[in-house]
N, C-alpha and C positions, 0 to 999 in steps of 0.2 A: 147164202153164204158170200157173196159180194164183197169183192175184195180183199177176201182173204189168201192168202198167199206160202202161208207156212202153219204147221202143225206143233203144238205141244202136246206128247203121249202118258198120260198116267200108265204107270205098269200093275201091280200089284190090286186086283180087281178089276184092271179093265184089259189088259193082255193076260194076265194068267191068275191064278189060284195057287199059291204058295209054288208045289214043284207041278202045277197039273195046268197045262193050254187052257184056255178057254176059245171056244168053238169060232173059228174065223179069222182069228189074230193072225195066225200065218198068211191070210191069205189078203188081208186087210196091209200089214206092212210088206207083201209082196207088192200087192198095187199102188201101192204110192210109191215105191220104187221104180216099177214101169213107169207109169207117169211121172215120175222127176218129182215129184212133189216134194219140197224141204220142209224136214218135220225134225223132232228129237225127245228121247224118251227121259220124261221127268221124274225124278223119285224122289221123294222127303227119305229114303232109306241111306243115310249116314254110314252106314260100316260098310259096305261095299265099295269097291273102286270101280270106275267106269270098266275095266277089263273085266272085274266079275261080273257085274251085273250084264256085259254084252255074253259071257261065258253063258252065263243062265237062262237068256233067252236063246240062246243058240241049242243049247241042250234042249228045250221044249220046241226046237224047230222054225223058231222064231227068229229071221235075218237080222243080225245086230252089229255095229261097230262099235269099238269103247267111244268115238268124237260123236256120237249119237247121243252119248250118254248125259243128263244133267244131273248133279245129285244135290242135296243139300250141303253135303260136305263144299263142295265144288263152291257152290253160291256163299259158304261163310267163306272160306276163304278167299276168293274174290272181291267178299264186301270189306273184310278185315285189312285184305292188302291196299285196298283202295282209301280207305278213310286213314289207314296209317302203314305204308311202306316197310317192310322189312321189322313189322311189330313182333314185340317180346309175348310168346303165347301161352299160356297152361291150356292142357289138352285133356279134357274127359271122355274119351271115346274110344275108337279102333281102328283097324287099317285103313279104310276110306276116308275116315277124319284127318289122321295124321301125314297120310300120301297127299292128300290135296293140299292140307296148310304149308308143308314142303316144296310143293310143289309152286307157290307161289310167293316164294321165299320169305314166311315167315319163316321167325324163331322160338321153338318149342324150348318152353324152358318151365322151371317151377319157380323161380326166382324172380319175387317182384315182377310178375306176369303184367302188361297193358288190358292183357284180355282175358278172360276165362269161357272156352268156347268148347262147347259139349254136346254130343250126342248121343246116343244108344251107347251104354257103356254096361256089359254084362257083367265086367269086372268091380264094378260100384259098390261101393260100402261105406261105412261111416267113416271112417279114414277119406275117403274122398268127400263127402258131405263137409268136413271139418276144413279139407283143403281149400276147397270152392270157397266157404264162409271167408278164411283169411283171405284169399285173394282178391276176394271183392272187397270187404270193408279194406281191404289195404287201398285200394283205387282201382281194382282192375274193371273195363268192362263186361259185361257178361251177355255171352251170346250161344242163343239156342238153336241147333241146327234143324228140329222140326218139335211141332210140340205134339206129335201123337203120343196119345195115354197108354194104347196099346197095341200089339202086335199080335197076329197071328200067326201060330205055329202050328207044328205036327201033333202037339200035345196041349194043343189049344191057345185060349190068348193068355199073354205074357206083354207084363209092363216096358211100357215104350218109353223115349226119349223125354216127352214131355211128363210122363210121371217122375222120370228122377230132375227133369227141371223142376218140378213141381215145390220139389223137397229142398233144393239149392235158393230158389225166391220162398221158401217160407221160412228159411233159417238165415235168410241175409237180407230179406224184405226187399231186394233189387229186382223188378222187372226187367228180362234179359231182352235184348233185340233179338228177335223169332225169324230165322230166314225162310224155314220152310213153309209149304201151305200149311194154313191159306193167305200167309202173306203174300205178298206182291215182290219181295226181294228175289225170291227163288225164281219168278215168271220173270221178270224184268233181267232177270240174269242170263236166262234161256230166250227171251226174243233178243237180246245183242248177239246172243251167241249165232241167231240166226241171219241177224241182219237185217231184224223188221222192227216195225213197230208194233205195239201192242195190237192196234188197230186193225193191222194184218194178218194178226194171228189168232187161232183157235186151239183153244183148251180142250182136250178128248179124254174125260175120266168118269169114273162111277160113283164119287163120292160128292156130294153136295158140299156138304160142311168144308171140305178142304180142297178138293181140285176145281171143281166150279166157284166156290167162294175165291180162293186164289185168280183165275183168271178173270171174274170180275172184278175185283179189286184191282188188278194190274189194269184193267180196258181192253181186255180180250174177249174176242166171242166164245161161247164155251157152247160143248156139244156133251150133253146125260149120256152114257149109256146104260140100261139095266142090266149090266153084267154080273154086280156087285153087291157093295153096301146098301145102295138105293135101290129099294122096290118100289112097285104102284103102292102096296099097303103103305109104307112108313115116308110115302114122298114128301107129304104136305107137314110132316113133322120135321123135315129136315130142311123143307123149306122157311120154314117156322124159326128154327135154332138160326140156319144159314142168315134169313134174310137175305137171300137172292135165289130166284129162278134163272136156268139154262134157256139159253137163246131156241136148242134144237134137245130135242128128246128121241134116243134111238133104242129100237128095242134090243139088238145085239148087233154085233160086230159086221154082220152083213149091210143090215139098212146101213151102219155109220158108213161101209166102205162106199155106198152107195150115194149116200148122201156126198161126201167128201171128196169124191171125185165123177159129181154128172150135176152138181148145182153152186159154181159159180168158181169155186176154188182154183187158183190160175195154176197152172201146169198142167190142170187136168182136162184140158180141151181134147 
């Protein structure tokens, strides 16, 4: 892990499963804080605000501050604001996305938007699809916060933002700009927030197809933890599908903590 100065840490499947903390997550974050290792929590979740993400982590005993959170909504808002400051944006999403767009100085409207930005939207219906089609055919650029097809819930898997985005893409015939993992846009936003180059940053996550692929695409080092989606049984299938391999593999978060704070990460001396 030479030259690594900061970390981008995935959440669901890496530090917790739903409402349940993964063993060692609290100890990992506590050790990184003690050693003053710069890090950010990076999530494809577009529905929650940074405050809500931090509260969710804190409720499980994982120390977190809102300013340590990077969501796909924040990255989407930053991307649009950089491309077209003050742009008119139509939104298909929830509170986290709306707040991020407003705080970026964007104008949320349904009248001739320049962008349609879509995240998870549990009120999505046929009318939503029809409006998205109209806006995109009217010249609006389609932006998708994250391509996750499925989301875990207390009652099983549910459709994710990517499933809704697939419907919009099929109807409009237009591929969206994808912000979240495995796209590098979210990771570039996060490394900029850290004030580091991708080469100075390591991505820690459980999913080869999203976390690790995003890290590779952005030029970061990658650490796969066997705490969630990827297992020894399915790893080769995921590697084949993602077309990437992690730089390091850790069986659990205790091993990850040892790697990240004893093998060259700056500030962990």
